[in-house]
Steps between C-alpha positions, in 0.01 A plus 500: 500500500878552495479688830310208655768252383776725628331540838434127515868433425619737774250367754618147423864601528438673833315195630790271402749740661293492819496120496875491446557730797262315734760246621734785598220683678382184675856418612533844655149469647594165654805655669272757665334215687821320596581460868788370708814380327334526156437873558854542636660351188269696267596821683871416484482422128320830441777688685770311307319585177489868592872502588580322173290746302693794648827336396361412157389858443856615572643236265266615222578868559144581608632636828845636589754246621533522877765270650338520846167374362669218311699404810202505740252333261753232409567437870126482570446246220800299622359493854161394361639195317654182634358364825290813555304417185484123545373541858188659353415177314450242776349166407124521481488871419362465149183703476244624249616850597857422392677488165730226631494178300525155665832467316662704779450221750543223242844635397608674819877480430459693173283761671766540770767536230307783334441673834870473587606621157260795530672601822855458367436681171319787675793534739732516198270760344519711813881483483496650148358832624838671484624332182715748313421384147161668485165332520561251226778342304245276331149606405233383748311337215791270404409134460780354712676594823778267611353231277156505664210383289235768446237322712637232731849569632695218653616565854789745489834402646670706768745623233212617280337681793836665578531608135152653511592698813809637324325587175241747378167533684313406181657152488416425863148637457445288191616190689259586783208548262578169328516322836165644606338425163625141501366444852164654412478288184560182699313576820234772452161480333501671160359852505 
């Protein structure tokens, strides 16, 4: 009897876990069927995610710090932001195979601001590759960088971007992650 209850509990828990993961699986399934500009932006975001993960693994000490990787991945992310990114979201390109929310086109200026900030912060991150103070002067998990809120940073000024480029890689990376997270919160379907 106890074994039956235990098995029933685990089967129920596994079923709930499967239901919770279905939206993530269906989002990735939908991208498999994307075509045209929707496929292009999904592919670009996947590449940006992979470049960011490599940097994040260095920041967390999971992989050795390699300035050349930080420099090239930061430059790639910078090149992928700004007008390169916004060009992949033309009017009328919302699709069931996309995670893009209508809010992108409804609040285009804010979307452009995030795309531009992504590019500028990633360029600053790339510039930190040869920073002499070590990987981090502040822990990557700190709650604030240059006064940024944990979720939705305000657009950074040119002076703040310059300060990121002159500081530790961890501060610039944290600002990049916060920029990406804020944009995804505002403009991407929840996963």
